[in-house]
DODOKE-527396 format. One record per residue (C-alpha): x, y, z. Coordinates in pm, whole numbers, padded with zeros to 5 digits, always signed. Layout:
N
XYZ/...
//
This chain:
434
+36108+05272+05036/+35952+04920+05033/+36315+04789+05016/+36454+05007+05319/+36160+04893+05527/+36254+04521+05456/+36608+04586+05516/+36523+04734+05844/+36317+04487+06004/+36560+04209+05898/+36582+03984+06207/+36884+03924+06418/+36938+03592+06238/+37012+03747+05907/+37354+03935+06064/+37703+03837+06005/+38015+03952+05950/+38015+03818+05581/+37667+03995+05521/+37800+04318+05652/+38151+04317+05455/+37922+04226+05142/+37725+04555+05166/+37814+04764+04848/+38126+04960+04924/+38171+04854+05292/+38492+04628+05241/+38688+04897+05047/+38651+05160+05300/+38695+04951+05587/+39004+04783+05439/+39146+05126+05315/+39104+05239+05717/+39309+04941+05858/+39645+05069+05797/+39553+05439+05905/+39434+05275+06245/+39803+05103+06257/+39927+05449+06215/+39744+05618+06443/+39851+05339+06734/+40213+05400+06642/+40223+05780+06670/+40256+05802+07024/+40555+05589+07089/+40719+05671+06758/+40759+06027+06868/+40861+05909+07236/+41139+05727+07055/+41240+06005+06790/+41232+06305+07039/+41402+06127+07345/+41667+05964+07099/+41740+06298+06970/+41735+06527+07277/+41819+06272+07540/+41537+06412+07727/+41196+06182+07842/+41070+06518+07958/+41059+06689+07617/+40973+06340+07496/+40658+06319+07717/+40572+06712+07635/+40582+06658+07262/+40350+06355+07287/+40157+06499+07509/+40087+06815+07329/+40009+06594+07031/+39748+06388+07224/+39600+06698+07338/+39554+06866+07036/+39423+06539+06882/+39145+06527+07153/+39035+06874+07134/+39050+06964+06780/+38957+06633+06623/+38597+06677+06687/+38589+07050+06538/+38757+06882+06230/+38482+06606+06220/+38212+06894+06267/+38323+07038+05915/+38315+06702+05794/+37959+06654+05884/+37877+06993+05748/+38048+06949+05403/+38107+06613+05382/+38422+06354+05467/+38625+06378+05118/+38614+06768+05071/+38782+06824+05442/+38971+06470+05486/+39213+06539+05201/+39332+06863+05319/+39351+06734+05617/+39558+06483+05551/+39799+06707+05364/+39847+06933+05653/+39913+06639+05875/+40198+06495+05637/+40356+06859+05651/+40343+06868+06036/+40496+06531+06060/+40771+06633+05857/+40809+06917+06000/+40836+06714+06340/+41113+06467+06214/+41321+06773+06087/+41307+06954+06372/+41442+06671+06601/+41679+06585+06350/+41804+06926+06341/+41848+06969+06732/+41568+07214+06782/+41449+07319+07121/+41155+07195+07305/+40908+07456+07208/+40922+07427+06856/+40913+07051+06881/+40586+07102+07114/+40452+07331+06847/+40506+07064+06566/+40346+06809+06813/+40023+07008+06862/+40005+07089+06462/+40058+06689+06399/+39778+06602+06696/+39557+06879+06553/+39553+06748+06180/+39528+06367+06237/+39227+06216+06094/+38961+06036+06329/+38976+05750+06110/+38771+05503+06357/+38488+05784+06402/+38465+05831+06009/+38432+05447+05955/+38176+05404+06213/+37987+05679+06066/+37994+05514+05705/+37869+05157+05859/+37585+05396+06040/+37500+05543+05700/+37517+05210+05503/+37309+04980+05800/+37113+05208+05991/+36821+05018+06139/+36961+04681+05985/+37076+04372+06195/+37435+04380+06040/+37493+04711+06235/+37602+04498+06542/+37862+04283+06345/+37991+04591+06154/+38076+04762+06485/+38225+04425+06631/+38451+04448+06318/+38554+04814+06423/+38620+04717+06766/+38835+04408+06661/+39035+04631+06409/+39117+04860+06670/+39237+04602+06908/+39425+04445+06605/+39590+04791+06550/+39690+04850+06908/+39846+04538+06917/+40049+04608+06614/+40131+04965+06619/+40347+05017+06932/+40554+04721+06838/+40618+04812+06488/+40687+05156+06603/+40956+05030+06846/+41086+04810+06626/+41109+05048+06324/+41269+05311+06568/+41525+05051+06714/+41614+04872+06368/+41597+05138+06106/+41656+05501+06243/+41497+05679+06538/+41281+05864+06294/+41127+05594+06126/+40866+05513+06365/+40716+05843+06351/+40781+05859+05955/+40619+05548+05896/+40309+05613+06121/+40253+05929+05919/+40278+05746+05593/+40056+05478+05692/+39775+05758+05802/+39840+05994+05535/+39842+05717+05258/+39545+05513+05388/+39384+05806+05477/+39381+05935+05082/+39248+05594+04984/+38984+05572+05256/+38849+05946+05112/+38854+05797+04760/+38588+05549+04848/+38345+05847+04800/+38048+05668+04724/+38017+05520+05094/+38059+05858+05251/+37736+05992+05488/+37571+06278+05290/+37673+06651+05446/+37460+06769+05744/+37331+07030+05508/+37209+06858+05239/+37062+06577+05456/+36794+06825+05638/+36664+06973+05331/+36337+06864+05241/+36131+06672+05490/+36197+06745+05823/+36448+07057+05753/+36261+07286+05962/+36414+07036+06250/+36752+07189+06220/+37086+06988+06158/+37051+06792+06502/+37154+06823+06850/+37479+06692+07014/+37447+06758+07365/+37185+06570+07536/+37123+06371+07866/+37173+06033+07650/+37495+06141+07481/+37594+06275+07859/+37553+05938+07969/+37743+05778+07697/+38041+06008+07725/+38047+05905+08095/+38083+05536+07976/+38374+05605+07742/+38544+05838+07986/+38526+05517+08237/+38642+05298+07976/+38960+05551+07942/+39028+05545+08312/+39024+05162+08280/+39300+05155+08032/+39478+05454+08155/+39503+05284+08549/+39562+04940+08396/+39872+05065+08193/+40012+05247+08487/+39916+04944+08736/+40059+04667+08523/+40404+04873+08455/+40420+04919+08825/+40361+04568+08937/+40610+04408+08685/+40904+04661+08792/+40838+04570+09156/+40852+04218+09049/+41182+04293+08862/+41017+04231+08542/+40952+04541+08398/+41040+04418+08040/+40716+04207+08046/+40492+04484+08083/+40401+04539+07754/+40352+04187+07691/+40104+04155+08028/+39922+04458+07908/+39875+04303+07538/+39724+03983+07704/+39406+04221+07749/+39409+04321+07386/+39455+03965+07282/+39187+03857+07500/+38971+04111+07371/+38990+04013+07011/+38836+03671+07027/+38575+03824+07282/+38475+04089+07028/+38441+03826+06779/+38235+03602+06972/+38015+03867+07110/+37953+04025+06760/+37829+03689+06625/+37578+03663+06903/+37225+03753+06831/+37065+03931+07099/+36693+04044+07170/+36771+04240+07484/+36795+04622+07379/+37149+04767+07410/+37066+04993+07665/+36976+04703+07894/+37277+04519+07839/+37533+04801+07915/+37485+04823+08270/+37554+04473+08349/+37866+04426+08114/+37987+04746+08286/+37928+04550+08639/+38098+04236+08494/+38419+04451+08374/+38418+04628+08716/+38445+04281+08901/+38689+04131+08670/+38895+04443+08733/+38909+04282+09098/+39121+03981+09001/+39469+04165+08933/+39479+04298+09248/+39492+03919+09403/+39795+03829+09168/+40129+03771+09361/+40344+03715+09051/+40364+03839+08683/+40218+03495+08555/+39947+03542+08812/+39900+03902+08703/+39894+03788+08323/+39621+03530+08388/+39421+03792+08618/+39423+04014+08305/+39249+03810+08047/+38905+03822+08190/+38881+04194+08223/+39041+04180+07863/+38745+03959+07743/+38518+04216+07885/+38614+04521+07704/+38517+04439+07336/+38166+04383+07460/+38125+04734+07629/+38301+04927+07328/+38046+04750+07087/+37735+04804+07286/+37842+05164+07368/+37940+05231+06996/+37605+05100+06913/+37427+05329+07130/+37584+05627+07022/+37484+05513+06655/+37112+05484+06798/+37031+05789+07008/+37242+06033+06810/+37077+06270+06531/+37239+06152+06189/+37379+06500+06101/+37613+06511+06421/+37680+06129+06441/+38048+06167+06338/+38107+06445+06596/+37914+06226+06861/+38169+05940+06787/+38487+06149+06823/+38362+06303+07123/+38338+05951+07271/+38701+05878+07139/+38798+06223+07313/+38635+06130+07646/+38825+05787+07650/+39129+05973+07572/+39101+06212+07876/+39014+05945+08078/+39331+05762+08034/+39531+06093+08039/+39383+06162+08387/+39390+05822+08529/+39726+05744+08432/+39867+06069+08619/+39639+06001+08901/+39741+05629+08935/+40074+05697+08894/+40095+05916+09221/+39895+05639+09365/+40095+05368+09307/+40395+05567+09408/+40268+05630+09753/+40030+05333+09823/+40195+05050+09605/+40110+04891+09283/+39810+04688+09386/+39627+05022+09467/+39617+05112+09117/+39386+04836+09032/+39130+04971+09237/+39046+05279+09031/+38910+05119+08752/+38675+04914+08978/+38546+05249+09142/+38513+05435+08787/+38342+05136+08642/+38103+05058+08938/+37986+05392+08923/+37938+05431+08544/+37734+05081+08568/+37503+05237+08837/+37468+05545+08608/+37394+05353+08297/+37122+05110+08527/+36956+05457+08629/+36937+05589+08229/+36867+05242+08096/+36492+05329+08032/+36575+05643+07834/+36849+05483+07626/+36597+05192+07557/+36341+05424+07441/+36574+05625+07234/+36705+05339+07067/+36352+05196+06972/+36262+05537+06868/+36565+05524+06618/+36485+05189+06514/+36105+05268+06442/+36226+05563+06244/+36459+05346+06029/+36199+05104+05976/+35951+05329+05867/+36148+05434+05581/+36244+05769+05646/+36619+05862+05498/+36895+05938+05772/+36882+06277+05885/+36503+06314+05863/+36464+06168+06213/+36481+06474+06361/+36590+06434+06749/+36355+06164+06853/+36462+05995+07149/+36748+06232+07252/+36560+06492+07441/+36769+06582+07754/
//
C-alpha cells in the first residue's frame, strides 16, 4: 500500500510520455489498439464506396452507413457494460468473431447485388459488433495509472492516436476501394479491427478487473457504482458539443469548398484541423499544470468557441485552411481534459461504460449537427454553418463554468482516494452525487 501511495502522490514533474509507456504492459495494449483505431476510422467511408459502387445509389450507401453508425452508438455501451461485468477479454473475443461474420456478410451481400433491406441489416450487425477500442484502451490506462501524474500524458497519447487514425483511415479506405477493389476498403477495415482487437484482447494482464470482482471485500456494500450522475451529464454535454463542432465543420467546410469551385479540396481542408490537433495534443500532454481539470475545461471550451469564429471570416479556400488551424489546435486539449474528468469523477466499475457513452454522445452530436447544418447551408449559405459550433460550444462553456466547483470537488475526492491506497473500485461513489 505504501508503494501505491507514493505513486499516487507523484508530482507533475515526474510525468512524461516515456514514463507512461514504460508502465508494465502499457506499450503492448496501446500499440495493439493502434491498427484497430485505423480500421474503425476506415469503416464508414469503406462502406460508402462499397455499397455505392455495387448499387449505384448514394441513398442506399448512406442508409447502410447510417445504420452502422446508429448501431455502434446504441449497442456499443451495452457491450461495454458486459465487459465491465465479466472482463474485457471474455466479451471482446466473441464480439470480434461476430464482427468478422457481419463484415463478411455485408461484403458478400453487396457483391451479389442484394437489395437495400438485407444490406441495412448487415450494416446494423456490423455496427453493433464493432468494439469500442478507444474506451477499452482508456479504461486500461485508468486501471494502471489512476491517481498518478502519468495519466494526463497517457490520455494525450490516446487523443493523438485517434487523431492519427482519422487522418490515415479515410484516405486508406478510399485508396483501397479505388485502386484495388470496391470491397477492399471495407474488408481491410474489418481485418484491422478483428486482427488488432484479438491482439489487444491477448494482453490480459492490463485489463481492468471485472466489476463483480472489484466490488467484493471492502466497500462491497456500496454496489457496483453509479453511471448517471449530474457530473456525468455535464461531461456528456461537453462531448455532444464537441460532436456538434465536428459535424458542423465537416458539412460547412465541404459546402464552402464547393461554393468556391474547390470541392476536391474539402477533405484536405478538413484534415488541416486534425493536423493542427496532433501537435497541440503533444504539447498539451507534456505541460505540467496545477489548475484542476474542472477549472481548465470552461476556458478551453471558450477558446474553441472563439476560434470557431475565424472560418466565418474566410473569403477563399486558402484563407479557410489557415482559419481552421486555430480551432484544430483547440480540439485536443478539450478532449484530453474531458477524458481526464470522466476518469476522475466516475466510479471504477462503470468507467468503461462512461467512456463509451461519451463517444456515443460525440457521435450523436456529429449526426444531428451534420443534418441540421446541411439544411442551414442550403438555405442561408456556407458561412452560416460555422456559427453552429460557436453557439454550441459557448453554451457548453457556460454549463461547465457553473459546474466547475462540483467537477473540481469530485476530482479532488478521487485523487485523495487513490492516494490513500484504496484499490480501484473501492472508492464508492464519492464525488459523483447528483
